[in-house]
C-alpha positions in Angstrom: 43.7 -13.6 35.9 44.9 -11.1 34.2 42.2 -9.1 32.1 43.9 -10.0 28.8 43.5 -13.9 29.1 39.9 -13.2 30.6 39.5 -11.9 26.4 41.4 -14.6 24.8 39.1 -16.9 26.3 36.0 -15.6 25.9 37.3 -15.2 22.3 37.9 -18.8 22.1 34.9 -19.2 23.7 32.8 -17.6 20.8 34.9 -18.9 18.1 33.6 -22.5 19.5 29.9 -21.6 19.7 29.7 -20.4 15.8 31.9 -23.6 14.7 29.3 -25.5 17.0 26.2 -24.0 15.3 27.0 -23.3 11.4 28.6 -27.8 12.3 25.0 -28.6 13.5 22.7 -26.0 10.1 25.7 -27.4 8.1 23.5 -30.1 6.2 20.6 -28.3 6.6 20.9 -24.9 5.0 17.4 -24.2 4.5 16.7 -24.7 8.0 15.1 -20.8 10.6 17.8 -19.9 12.5 17.0 -18.6 15.5 18.9 -16.0 17.8 19.0 -18.3 20.9 21.3 -20.2 18.5 24.0 -17.8 18.0 26.2 -15.7 20.0 24.4 -12.9 22.4 28.2 -10.8 21.2 27.5 -11.7 17.4 23.9 -11.1 16.7 23.8 -7.4 16.7 25.4 -7.9 13.2 23.4 -10.9 12.0 21.5 -10.4 8.6 20.1 -13.2 6.5 19.4 -13.1 3.1 16.4 -15.9 2.9 15.5 -18.8 4.6 13.9 -16.8 7.1 10.4 -16.7 9.6 7.5 -13.7 9.2 5.8 -12.5 11.8 2.5 -11.8 11.9 1.9 -8.1 13.7 -1.1 -7.0 15.6 -0.7 -3.0 14.8 -4.4 -2.0 16.9 -7.4 -1.6 16.6 -9.8 1.5 16.0 -13.9 2.6 16.0 -16.0 2.7 13.7 -18.9 4.8 13.8 -21.5 1.7 13.9 -19.8 0.4 17.0 -17.9 -2.4 15.1 -14.0 -2.5 15.2 -11.0 -2.8 12.8 -7.9 -4.9 14.0 -4.7 -3.9 11.5 -2.6 -6.5 10.8 1.0 -6.3 9.6 4.4 -8.0 9.8 8.2 -9.4 10.0 8.9 -10.7 7.3 12.6 -11.3 9.1 15.0 -12.1 5.9 15.8 -9.0 3.7 15.6 -10.1 0.2 13.5 -13.2 0.2 9.4 -12.7 -0.2 8.1 -15.6 0.7 4.5 -16.8 -1.1 2.7 -18.3 1.9 -0.9 -19.5 0.6 -3.9 -18.8 2.3 -3.8 -22.6 4.2 -2.8 -24.4 6.3 0.1 -22.1 7.4 -1.3 -18.4 6.4 -4.8 -19.0 8.5 -7.0 -16.3 10.7 -8.1 -18.5 13.7 -11.2 -18.3 15.5 -13.7 -18.5 12.5 -12.8 -17.9 8.7 -9.3 -18.4 7.2 -9.1 -16.5 5.3 -9.7 -12.9 6.7 -7.7 -11.1 3.2 -4.4 -11.4 4.6 -1.2 -11.2 2.7 0.2 -13.9 0.9 3.2 -12.5 -0.8 5.5 -10.7 2.2 8.1 -8.6 1.0 10.9 -8.1 3.1 11.4 -6.4 6.2 8.8 -4.6 8.3 5.8 -3.7 6.6 3.1 -2.3 8.7 -0.4 -2.3 8.3 -1.0 -3.4 5.5 -4.8 -4.9 5.4 -7.9 -4.7 8.5 -9.7 -7.6 9.6 -13.4 -6.1 10.5 -14.5 -7.7 13.9 -18.8 -6.4 15.5 -19.4 -4.4 17.8 -19.9 -7.4 20.2 -16.4 -8.9 19.7 -15.9 -10.1 23.5 -13.0 -8.0 25.1 -11.5 -11.1 26.7 -11.5 -12.6 23.7 -8.9 -12.7 20.6 -8.1 -12.7 16.8 -5.4 -15.1 16.2 -3.2 -14.3 12.3 -0.8 -17.5 12.2 1.9 -18.0 9.7 4.4 -20.9 9.6 7.7 -20.8 6.9 11.0 -22.5 8.2 10.4 -24.6 10.2 8.4 -21.5 12.4 5.2 -20.5 13.6 4.5 -16.7 14.6 1.2 -15.4 15.7 -0.3 -11.7 15.9 -3.0 -11.8 18.3 -5.7 -9.3 18.0 -7.6 -8.6 20.9 -9.8 -5.1 22.5 -6.8 -4.4 24.9 -7.7 -0.3 26.3 -4.1 0.2 25.5 -4.0 -1.1 21.9 -6.8 1.0 20.8 -4.6 3.4 18.3 -5.6 6.8 15.6 -4.7 8.3 12.7 -1.2 9.9 14.9 -0.4 6.8 15.5 -0.2 5.1 12.4 1.1 8.2 11.2 4.0 8.7 13.7 4.4 4.9 12.9 4.3 5.1 9.0 6.3 8.0 8.7 4.0 10.6 6.8 3.7 13.2 8.8 6.0 14.4 7.7 6.1 17.3 10.4 3.1 18.1 10.1 0.5 19.5 13.0 -1.9 17.3 14.9 -4.8 19.1 13.6 -3.8 18.6 10.4 -3.2 14.6 11.7 -7.1 14.4 12.9 -8.7 17.1 9.7 -7.8 14.9 7.2 -9.4 12.5 5.6 -7.7 9.4 3.9 -8.2 9.7 -0.6 -10.3 7.7 -2.3 -9.5 5.2 -5.4 -10.6 3.4 -8.3 -8.3 1.3 -10.2 -8.5 -0.7 -13.6 -6.8 -2.4 -15.2 -6.8 -3.1 -19.8 -6.6 -6.5 -19.9 -7.4 -9.1 -16.8 -5.4 -11.9 -18.4 -2.6 -12.0 -20.3 0.9 -14.3 -20.6 4.1 -14.2 -19.1 5.9 -11.5 -20.3 3.7 -9.1 -22.0 2.7 -6.0 -20.1 -0.9 -4.6 -18.5 -1.4 -1.5 -17.8 -3.4 -0.5 -14.4 -4.4 2.6 -13.4 -5.7 4.8 -10.3 -7.6 7.8 -10.6 -7.8 9.6 -6.7 -9.6 11.8 -5.5 -9.3 13.3 -1.8 -10.2 16.9 0.7 -7.1 19.6 0.2 -5.6 18.3 2.8 -2.7 18.2 4.2 -0.7 21.2 3.2 2.7 21.7 1.7 5.5 21.3 3.2 9.3 21.4 2.8 10.6 19.5 0.6 13.8 18.0 1.3 17.2 19.2 -0.8 19.5 16.6 -0.9 22.3 18.7 -1.5 21.7 19.1 1.7 23.9 16.7 4.8 22.2 15.0 7.0 24.1 14.7 9.2 24.3 18.0 11.7 27.3 17.1 12.9 30.6 15.0 11.2 30.7 11.3 12.7 33.6 10.4 14.8 35.8 8.0 12.1 35.2 9.4 8.9 36.3 6.9 5.4 38.9 8.5 3.3 37.6 9.2 -0.6 39.5 5.9 -2.1 39.0 3.7 0.1 37.3 0.7 -1.6 33.9 -0.6 -0.6 33.0 -3.3 1.9 31.6 -5.8 1.0 28.1 -7.2 1.4 26.4 -9.9 0.6 23.0 -9.1 2.1 22.5 -5.6 0.9 19.9 -3.3 3.0 16.3 -3.5 1.7 14.8 0.0 1.9 10.9 0.0 1.6 8.9 2.8 -1.1 8.3 5.2 0.5 5.3 7.8 0.0 6.2 11.8 -0.9 6.4 14.4 1.3 4.5 16.7 -1.2 1.2 16.1 -3.4 -0.1 12.3 -4.0 1.8 9.2 -4.3 1.0 5.2 -5.9 2.8 2.5 -4.9 1.2 -0.9 -7.1 2.8 -4.3 -4.3 1.8 -8.1 -5.2 0.2 -8.9 -3.0 -1.1 -12.1 -3.1 0.7 -14.4 -6.2 3.1 -17.2 -6.6 6.1 -15.0 -7.5 7.4 -11.1 -7.8 6.6 -8.7 -10.9 8.0 -5.8 -12.4 5.9 -2.5 -12.5 7.0 0.4 -14.7 7.5 3.0 -13.3 8.3 0.7 -9.7 8.4 2.2 -5.9 5.5 5.4 -5.4 5.6 7.2 -8.6 4.7 11.3 -7.2 1.7 13.2 -9.4 4.2 15.9 -10.9 3.0 18.7 -13.2 1.3 17.5 -17.0 -0.2 14.4 -15.0 -4.3 14.3 -14.7 -5.8 16.8 -12.3 -3.9 18.7 -9.8 -2.0 16.4 -7.5 -4.0 17.8 -3.6 -7.6 17.0 -4.4 -7.6 14.4 -7.5 -5.0 12.6 -9.9 -4.2 9.6 -12.1 -1.5 6.9 -12.0 0.4 5.6 -14.8 1.1 2.3 -14.5 2.8 -0.5 -16.0 2.9 -4.7 -15.0 4.6 -7.9 -16.4 4.8 -11.1 -14.7 6.9 -13.4 -14.7 6.1 -16.5 -14.2 2.1 -18.4 -14.8 -1.1 -17.8 -11.7 -3.5 -15.9 -10.2 -2.1 -12.7 -9.0 -3.6 -9.8 -6.4 -2.2 -6.3 -6.5 -3.4 -3.8 -4.5 -2.4 -0.5 -5.4 -1.3 1.8 -1.6 -2.8 5.4 -2.8 -0.9 7.7 -0.4 -2.5 12.1 -0.1 1.1 12.8 1.8 0.2 11.4 4.6 -2.8 9.0 5.6 -2.6 5.6 2.7 -5.9 3.7 1.1 -6.0 1.4 -0.7 -7.9 -1.2 -3.6 -7.5 -4.4 -5.5 -8.0 -6.2 -9.0 -6.7 -9.3 -10.4 -5.1 -10.9 -12.7 -4.7 -14.2 -14.3 -1.3 -14.8 -15.7 -0.7 -17.9 -18.2 2.1 -19.5 -19.7 
């Protein structure tokens, strides 16, 4: 058989597999789509706006001074747009022991690392497991926390994986202390559509040191790509846009507010990481105050979380808001 015939047969087989897959799930648009159901040749191009599951992630463990341990967790929401709400219960729980270990119930798109920690005692057995289980779209996924030696991490691991070192040296990473913060709201209950003022007050040591800011006008590539789109070419249609996760500023303090638990998203102003600027309270390195407003579109009880970054390490604190119709 010639090479051309083999290519034609392969293309026909791929088309048949795609049609078979679409026919199988066509009557259930909310069904969880598994990579195993998609032809391997097309998997790298598959992105889903909604309908996918959530994969809990065990990031590793750290030691506390009193001999106890911290288990670090994050998650992968496989959707590029949908932000599922999965309340603590039969679809979102820890085992063994307490079901609620402070895990999120509102899940932002894609990978969100180092979202919370669970303390375990110094006598936690080395062969024991703490399991976080999340069920979404008919798919159950688990993360297994344990004291395997290879899973021990430190601030260098966390800042490397979180991409918050910004080129600083390891000595500075280990010498830096995480910032402290307190959070306040000018009201702990409000109606839908009524803004609430949020305040974060941060303090920190004198690390990290400043680094050179990136010049946005500089090209991000070191050489031109092999193929370049003409300047007047139309945009490539994409009904599933790439999600961009907020990142801290390279220099000075910054704060990000998110919905950590609650039935729906909220509108924060400013959105994303709010960086310290001249004219704001404090010096932006050892102290700073950040003002934000939040507005809700759906009634419910919300836990809001403020992530505070000193341009390297991140701390967080929560507050609860009750929203009425």
